[in-house]
DRENSE-616460 format. One record per residue (C-alpha): residue number from 1; residue in three letters; y negated, x, z. Coordinates in pm, whole numbers, plus 50000, padded with zeros to 5 digits. Example, Ala and Ser with C-alpha at 12.3 -4.5 7.8 and 13.67 -1.06 7.14 Angstrom:
<pts>
+-----+--------+-------+-------+-------+
! num ! residu !    py !    px !    pz !
+-----+--------+-------+-------+-------+
!   1 !    ALA ! 50450 ! 51230 ! 50780 !
!   2 !    SER ! 50106 ! 51367 ! 50714 !
+-----+--------+-------+-------+-------+
</pts>
This chain:
<pts>
+-----+--------+-------+-------+-------+
! num ! residu !    py !    px !    pz !
+-----+--------+-------+-------+-------+
!   1 !    MET ! 99318 ! 15316 ! 91792 !
!   2 !    ASN ! 99084 ! 15394 ! 91500 !
!   3 !    ILE ! 99004 ! 15742 ! 91366 !
!   4 !    CYS ! 98658 ! 15768 ! 91532 !
!   5 !    LYS ! 98802 ! 15686 ! 91875 !
!   6 !    THR ! 99078 ! 15942 ! 91823 !
!   7 !    LEU ! 98819 ! 16208 ! 91734 !
!   8 !    ASP ! 98609 ! 16112 ! 92038 !
!   9 !    ILE ! 98908 ! 16170 ! 92266 !
!  10 !    ARG ! 98989 ! 16503 ! 92103 !
!  11 !    VAL ! 98633 ! 16634 ! 92145 !
!  12 !    LEU ! 98619 ! 16527 ! 92510 !
!  13 !    ALA ! 98960 ! 16680 ! 92578 !
!  14 !    LEU ! 98852 ! 17013 ! 92427 !
!  15 !    ALA ! 98542 ! 17021 ! 92648 !
!  16 !    VAL ! 98743 ! 16952 ! 92963 !
!  17 !    LEU ! 99011 ! 17205 ! 92873 !
!  18 !    ALA ! 98755 ! 17478 ! 92813 !
!  19 !    LEU ! 98584 ! 17419 ! 93146 !
!  20 !    VAL ! 98918 ! 17453 ! 93322 !
!  21 !    LEU ! 99029 ! 17770 ! 93145 !
!  22 !    VAL ! 98717 ! 17984 ! 93120 !
!  23 !    ALA ! 98597 ! 18246 ! 93363 !
!  24 !    PRO ! 98241 ! 18378 ! 93414 !
!  25 !    SER ! 97935 ! 18608 ! 93419 !
!  26 !    ILE ! 97629 ! 18769 ! 93572 !
!  27 !    ALA ! 97267 ! 18682 ! 93502 !
!  28 !    GLN ! 97136 ! 18801 ! 93167 !
!  29 !    ALA ! 96764 ! 18879 ! 93157 !
!  30 !    GLN ! 96724 ! 18831 ! 92783 !
!  31 !    THR ! 96860 ! 18602 ! 92518 !
!  32 !    ASP ! 96858 ! 18583 ! 92141 !
!  33 !    GLU ! 96868 ! 18201 ! 92135 !
!  34 !    ILE ! 96647 ! 17953 ! 92324 !
!  35 !    GLN ! 96767 ! 17611 ! 92218 !
!  36 !    VAL ! 96912 ! 17287 ! 92351 !
!  37 !    TYR ! 97212 ! 17176 ! 92144 !
!  38 !    THR ! 97188 ! 16819 ! 92017 !
!  39 !    GLY ! 97543 ! 16768 ! 91894 !
!  40 !    GLU ! 97433 ! 16755 ! 91529 !
!  41 !    LEU ! 97662 ! 16942 ! 91287 !
!  42 !    ALA ! 97623 ! 17075 ! 90935 !
!  43 !    PRO ! 97767 ! 16825 ! 90684 !
!  44 !    VAL ! 98122 ! 16896 ! 90570 !
!  45 !    GLY ! 98122 ! 17175 ! 90312 !
!  46 !    VAL ! 97762 ! 17281 ! 90381 !
!  47 !    PHE ! 97646 ! 17628 ! 90485 !
!  48 !    ASN ! 97342 ! 17635 ! 90714 !
!  49 !    LEU ! 97123 ! 17930 ! 90812 !
!  50 !    THR ! 96916 ! 17922 ! 91130 !
!  51 !    LEU ! 96681 ! 18207 ! 91219 !
!  52 !    HIS ! 96617 ! 18247 ! 91593 !
!  53 !    ASN ! 96326 ! 18457 ! 91716 !
!  54 !    ASN ! 96162 ! 18477 ! 92057 !
!  55 !    TYR ! 95880 ! 18701 ! 92173 !
!  56 !    THR ! 95786 ! 18767 ! 92535 !
!  57 !    PRO ! 95419 ! 18868 ! 92579 !
!  58 !    ASP ! 95457 ! 18868 ! 92958 !
!  59 !    GLY ! 95811 ! 18914 ! 93087 !
!  60 !    LEU ! 96021 ! 19091 ! 93347 !
!  61 !    LYS ! 95916 ! 19453 ! 93371 !
!  62 !    GLU ! 96249 ! 19593 ! 93490 !
!  63 !    PRO ! 96577 ! 19585 ! 93292 !
!  64 !    ALA ! 96865 ! 19374 ! 93428 !
!  65 !    PHE ! 97074 ! 19694 ! 93467 !
!  66 !    PRO ! 97020 ! 20067 ! 93398 !
!  67 !    GLY ! 96976 ! 20135 ! 93027 !
!  68 !    ALA ! 96930 ! 19769 ! 92933 !
!  69 !    ASN ! 96665 ! 19618 ! 92709 !
!  70 !    THR ! 96341 ! 19532 ! 92885 !
!  71 !    SER ! 96216 ! 19177 ! 92844 !
!  72 !    ASP ! 95841 ! 19242 ! 92871 !
!  73 !    LYS ! 95677 ! 19252 ! 92526 !
!  74 !    SER ! 96015 ! 19235 ! 92352 !
!  75 !    LEU ! 96121 ! 19055 ! 92035 !
!  76 !    ASN ! 96475 ! 18919 ! 92023 !
!  77 !    GLY ! 96648 ! 18726 ! 91751 !
!  78 !    VAL ! 96947 ! 18659 ! 91531 !
!  79 !    PRO ! 97043 ! 18482 ! 91207 !
!  80 !    GLU ! 97294 ! 18205 ! 91282 !
!  81 !    TRP ! 97533 ! 18126 ! 90997 !
!  82 !    ALA ! 97710 ! 17789 ! 91023 !
!  83 !    TYR ! 97958 ! 17590 ! 90813 !
!  84 !    GLY ! 98055 ! 17225 ! 90844 !
!  85 !    VAL ! 98435 ! 17225 ! 90856 !
!  86 !    THR ! 98495 ! 16859 ! 90945 !
!  87 !    GLU ! 98283 ! 16569 ! 91069 !
!  88 !    TRP ! 98349 ! 16687 ! 91426 !
!  89 !    PHE ! 98376 ! 17070 ! 91392 !
!  90 !    GLU ! 98126 ! 17336 ! 91286 !
!  91 !    ALA ! 98206 ! 17709 ! 91276 !
!  92 !    GLY ! 97933 ! 17965 ! 91330 !
!  93 !    LEU ! 97857 ! 18337 ! 91328 !
!  94 !    TYR ! 97556 ! 18506 ! 91488 !
!  95 !    MET ! 97494 ! 18839 ! 91315 !
!  96 !    PRO ! 97316 ! 19068 ! 91352 !
!  97 !    LEU ! 97171 ! 19025 ! 91702 !
!  98 !    TYR ! 96861 ! 19245 ! 91724 !
!  99 !    SER ! 96576 ! 19330 ! 91957 !
! 100 !    ILE ! 96264 ! 19545 ! 91968 !
! 101 !    ASP ! 96132 ! 19653 ! 92307 !
! 102 !    LYS ! 95891 ! 19912 ! 92440 !
! 103 !    ASN ! 96162 ! 20140 ! 92580 !
! 104 !    LEU ! 96452 ! 20132 ! 92333 !
! 105 !    GLY ! 96262 ! 20040 ! 92017 !
! 106 !    ALA ! 96455 ! 19852 ! 91748 !
! 107 !    VAL ! 96825 ! 19815 ! 91824 !
! 108 !    LEU ! 97123 ! 19599 ! 91727 !
! 109 !    ASN ! 97294 ! 19410 ! 92008 !
! 110 !    GLY ! 97633 ! 19299 ! 91871 !
! 111 !    PHE ! 97745 ! 18962 ! 91732 !
! 112 !    LYS ! 97884 ! 18623 ! 91836 !
! 113 !    LEU ! 98141 ! 18376 ! 91706 !
! 114 !    ARG ! 98084 ! 18005 ! 91766 !
! 115 !    ALA ! 98290 ! 17687 ! 91753 !
! 116 !    LEU ! 98093 ! 17363 ! 91793 !
! 117 !    PHE ! 98275 ! 17033 ! 91845 !
! 118 !    ALA ! 98091 ! 16703 ! 91866 !
! 119 !    VAL ! 98149 ! 16332 ! 91822 !
! 120 !    PRO ! 98098 ! 16251 ! 91451 !
! 121 !    HIS ! 97748 ! 16146 ! 91341 !
! 122 !    ALA ! 97590 ! 16222 ! 91679 !
! 123 !    ALA ! 97239 ! 16163 ! 91544 !
! 124 !    ASP ! 97325 ! 15799 ! 91473 !
! 125 !    ARG ! 97472 ! 15720 ! 91816 !
! 126 !    LYS ! 97301 ! 15599 ! 92130 !
! 127 !    PHE ! 97535 ! 15807 ! 92348 !
! 128 !    PHE ! 97684 ! 16130 ! 92214 !
! 129 !    TYR ! 97867 ! 16434 ! 92343 !
! 130 !    GLY ! 98037 ! 16755 ! 92241 !
! 131 !    ALA ! 98102 ! 17114 ! 92343 !
! 132 !    ASN ! 98011 ! 17453 ! 92203 !
! 133 !    PHE ! 98213 ! 17771 ! 92263 !
! 134 !    GLU ! 98081 ! 18121 ! 92196 !
! 135 !    PHE ! 98250 ! 18460 ! 92213 !
! 136 !    SER ! 98019 ! 18763 ! 92220 !
! 137 !    ILE ! 98081 ! 19129 ! 92156 !
! 138 !    ASN ! 97788 ! 19312 ! 92319 !
! 139 !    THR ! 97637 ! 19658 ! 92299 !
! 140 !    ASP ! 97596 ! 19849 ! 92626 !
! 141 !    HIS ! 97217 ! 19800 ! 92634 !
! 142 !    TRP ! 97236 ! 19420 ! 92584 !
! 143 !    ASP ! 97496 ! 19329 ! 92845 !
! 144 !    ALA ! 97674 ! 19510 ! 93126 !
! 145 !    LYS ! 98007 ! 19380 ! 92992 !
! 146 !    ARG ! 98146 ! 19440 ! 92644 !
! 147 !    PHE ! 98281 ! 19085 ! 92610 !
! 148 !    SER ! 98126 ! 18760 ! 92727 !
! 149 !    SER ! 98141 ! 18391 ! 92643 !
! 150 !    GLU ! 97950 ! 18069 ! 92681 !
! 151 !    VAL ! 98080 ! 17717 ! 92727 !
! 152 !    ARG ! 97812 ! 17459 ! 92652 !
! 153 !    PRO ! 97896 ! 17092 ! 92707 !
! 154 !    ILE ! 97658 ! 16855 ! 92527 !
! 155 !    ILE ! 97565 ! 16516 ! 92671 !
! 156 !    GLY ! 97283 ! 16302 ! 92534 !
! 157 !    TRP ! 97121 ! 15968 ! 92464 !
! 158 !    HIS ! 96912 ! 15856 ! 92166 !
! 159 !    LEU ! 96694 ! 15584 ! 92319 !
! 160 !    HIS ! 96451 ! 15549 ! 92026 !
! 161 !    PRO ! 96197 ! 15699 ! 92030 !
! 162 !    VAL ! 96304 ! 15911 ! 92330 !
! 163 !    ASP ! 96595 ! 16158 ! 92336 !
! 164 !    ILE ! 96749 ! 16291 ! 92657 !
! 165 !    ILE ! 96990 ! 16582 ! 92614 !
! 166 !    ILE ! 97166 ! 16792 ! 92877 !
! 167 !    ASN ! 97360 ! 17115 ! 92819 !
! 168 !    PRO ! 97529 ! 17205 ! 93155 !
! 169 !    ILE ! 97615 ! 17558 ! 93037 !
! 170 !    VAL ! 97848 ! 17801 ! 93210 !
! 171 !    ASP ! 97875 ! 18169 ! 93116 !
! 172 !    THR ! 98170 ! 18403 ! 93151 !
! 173 !    GLU ! 98225 ! 18777 ! 93139 !
! 174 !    TYR ! 98593 ! 18739 ! 93224 !
! 175 !    ASP ! 98555 ! 18878 ! 93575 !
! 176 !    GLY ! 98694 ! 18593 ! 93784 !
! 177 !    LEU ! 98625 ! 18228 ! 93854 !
! 178 !    LYS ! 98419 ! 18323 ! 94158 !
! 179 !    ASN ! 98148 ! 18459 ! 93925 !
! 180 !    LEU ! 98111 ! 18153 ! 93705 !
! 181 !    GLU ! 97738 ! 18133 ! 93619 !
! 182 !    PHE ! 97553 ! 17801 ! 93590 !
! 183 !    VAL ! 97272 ! 17820 ! 93331 !
! 184 !    PRO ! 97188 ! 17462 ! 93223 !
! 185 !    ALA ! 96938 ! 17357 ! 92956 !
! 186 !    THR ! 96767 ! 17017 ! 92928 !
! 187 !    ARG ! 96552 ! 16849 ! 92663 !
! 188 !    ILE ! 96343 ! 16531 ! 92668 !
! 189 !    ALA ! 96187 ! 16455 ! 92329 !
! 190 !    TYR ! 95959 ! 16193 ! 92182 !
! 191 !    ASN ! 96014 ! 16122 ! 91812 !
! 192 !    PHE ! 95706 ! 16007 ! 91622 !
! 193 !    ASN ! 95922 ! 15951 ! 91314 !
! 194 !    ASP ! 96228 ! 16101 ! 91143 !
! 195 !    THR ! 96050 ! 16432 ! 91076 !
! 196 !    THR ! 95823 ! 16501 ! 91375 !
! 197 !    ALA ! 95889 ! 16528 ! 91749 !
! 198 !    ILE ! 95750 ! 16686 ! 92062 !
! 199 !    ALA ! 95967 ! 16785 ! 92356 !
! 200 !    ALA ! 95979 ! 16931 ! 92704 !
! 201 !    GLU ! 96270 ! 17170 ! 92759 !
! 202 !    GLU ! 96389 ! 17350 ! 93070 !
! 203 !    TYR ! 96614 ! 17656 ! 93086 !
! 204 !    ASP ! 96760 ! 17757 ! 93423 !
! 205 !    ASP ! 96983 ! 18020 ! 93579 !
! 206 !    PHE ! 97100 ! 17916 ! 93925 !
! 207 !    GLY ! 97349 ! 18197 ! 93969 !
! 208 !    PRO ! 97723 ! 18169 ! 94044 !
! 209 !    LEU ! 97871 ! 17825 ! 94097 !
! 210 !    LYS ! 98038 ! 17954 ! 94415 !
! 211 !    GLY ! 97692 ! 17972 ! 94571 !
! 212 !    PHE ! 97353 ! 17962 ! 94402 !
! 213 !    VAL ! 97123 ! 18258 ! 94460 !
! 214 !    PRO ! 96796 ! 18204 ! 94654 !
! 215 !    MET ! 96519 ! 18025 ! 94462 !
! 216 !    SER ! 96318 ! 18347 ! 94431 !
! 217 !    GLU ! 96609 ! 18504 ! 94240 !
! 218 !    GLN ! 96671 ! 18206 ! 94012 !
! 219 !    ALA ! 96524 ! 18188 ! 93662 !
! 220 !    HIS ! 96348 ! 17866 ! 93560 !
! 221 !    GLN ! 96143 ! 17826 ! 93242 !
! 222 !    VAL ! 95973 ! 17517 ! 93100 !
! 223 !    PHE ! 95892 ! 17496 ! 92728 !
! 224 !    ALA ! 95656 ! 17271 ! 92532 !
! 225 !    VAL ! 95815 ! 17228 ! 92189 !
! 226 !    VAL ! 95713 ! 17088 ! 91851 !
! 227 !    ASP ! 95975 ! 17003 ! 91586 !
! 228 !    LYS ! 95890 ! 16944 ! 91221 !
! 229 !    SER ! 96133 ! 16880 ! 90936 !
! 230 !    THR ! 96029 ! 16935 ! 90574 !
! 231 !    LYS ! 96220 ! 16935 ! 90247 !
! 232 !    PHE ! 96208 ! 17316 ! 90252 !
! 233 !    VAL ! 96288 ! 17409 ! 90612 !
! 234 !    ASP ! 96318 ! 17265 ! 90964 !
! 235 !    VAL ! 96081 ! 17428 ! 91215 !
! 236 !    GLU ! 96096 ! 17437 ! 91594 !
! 237 !    PHE ! 95818 ! 17616 ! 91783 !
! 238 !    GLY ! 95789 ! 17642 ! 92159 !
! 239 !    VAL ! 95574 ! 17794 ! 92433 !
! 240 !    GLY ! 95748 ! 17870 ! 92761 !
! 241 !    LEU ! 95621 ! 17938 ! 93112 !
! 242 !    GLY ! 95825 ! 18092 ! 93393 !
! 243 !    MET ! 95833 ! 17909 ! 93726 !
! 244 !    THR ! 95977 ! 18183 ! 93951 !
! 245 !    ASP ! 95940 ! 18557 ! 94002 !
! 246 !    ALA ! 96280 ! 18607 ! 93835 !
! 247 !    SER ! 96162 ! 18435 ! 93515 !
! 248 !    ASP ! 95973 ! 18566 ! 93215 !
! 249 !    LYS ! 95617 ! 18446 ! 93270 !
! 250 !    PHE ! 95522 ! 18367 ! 92912 !
! 251 !    GLN ! 95749 ! 18335 ! 92610 !
! 252 !    LEU ! 95728 ! 18208 ! 92253 !
! 253 !    LYS ! 96015 ! 18083 ! 92038 !
! 254 !    LEU ! 96042 ! 18005 ! 91668 !
! 255 !    ILE ! 96351 ! 17856 ! 91504 !
! 256 !    LEU ! 96377 ! 17805 ! 91128 !
! 257 !    SER ! 96675 ! 17617 ! 90983 !
! 258 !    LYS ! 96784 ! 17531 ! 90630 !
! 259 !    ASP ! 97098 ! 17407 ! 90455 !
! 260 !    LEU ! 97192 ! 17659 ! 90186 !
! 261 !    ASN ! 97383 ! 17414 ! 89968 !
! 262 !    SER ! 97441 ! 17042 ! 89926 !
! 263 !    PRO ! 97756 ! 16853 ! 90028 !
! 264 !    LYS ! 98019 ! 16839 ! 89759 !
! 265 !    LYS ! 98037 ! 16505 ! 89586 !
! 266 !    THR ! 98369 ! 16328 ! 89617 !
! 267 !    LYS ! 98517 ! 16124 ! 89336 !
! 268 !    PRO ! 98516 ! 15745 ! 89397 !
+-----+--------+-------+-------+-------+
</pts>
């Protein structure tokens, strides 16, 4: 068995193990990150900075729980610091999480640790997969629970020029398997070339896996997205529309990403 096949098996095993071991969460009205993971990792030895920002001109008017941030007319975001550890593992830190809303003003919301595993060189493969694991420490106005986590499997196909990517995400607040929350994200993109793409993305919250909540209580948002890579920065901009009463009606997202250093050259 060659090295690539061994790494493939390790990544798949990690994803399966995580899905077996984790436990779950409640619906979260707001988020600092609106993104479908593609399985692409920072090159080994490279630090990457991604700035996430989303603004909600027309969102949910009531907080998810007493004292929580209010989504309507709020700005949420976070710098995401990442480092390519190996060809199949990227470590990340989200800090500081921040938001500005009409009730609480400007506040900090905690931080997150991330471990992203993916099959090496996912961008060059027709079929690719991986898994992302996040551990969050939350403030009392951002989440009802102090600790929460996300498990995000990554499954996708590069069909040239079309990409199809599915993130069947589950969330956990460590309050029992019966509360496991299913919040998948999906992306279908058309690549004009290596630097420009347009995409349709969908972000959903069906509720607990033990039994989905009624459609009127589910959150479903559809985004139209434009991606543009330049030699200075990679840009992703999206406009989202809510499809149910439990969704934010209108939302904007902007993601800026840049490698902060070049890969170290190895001696021949």
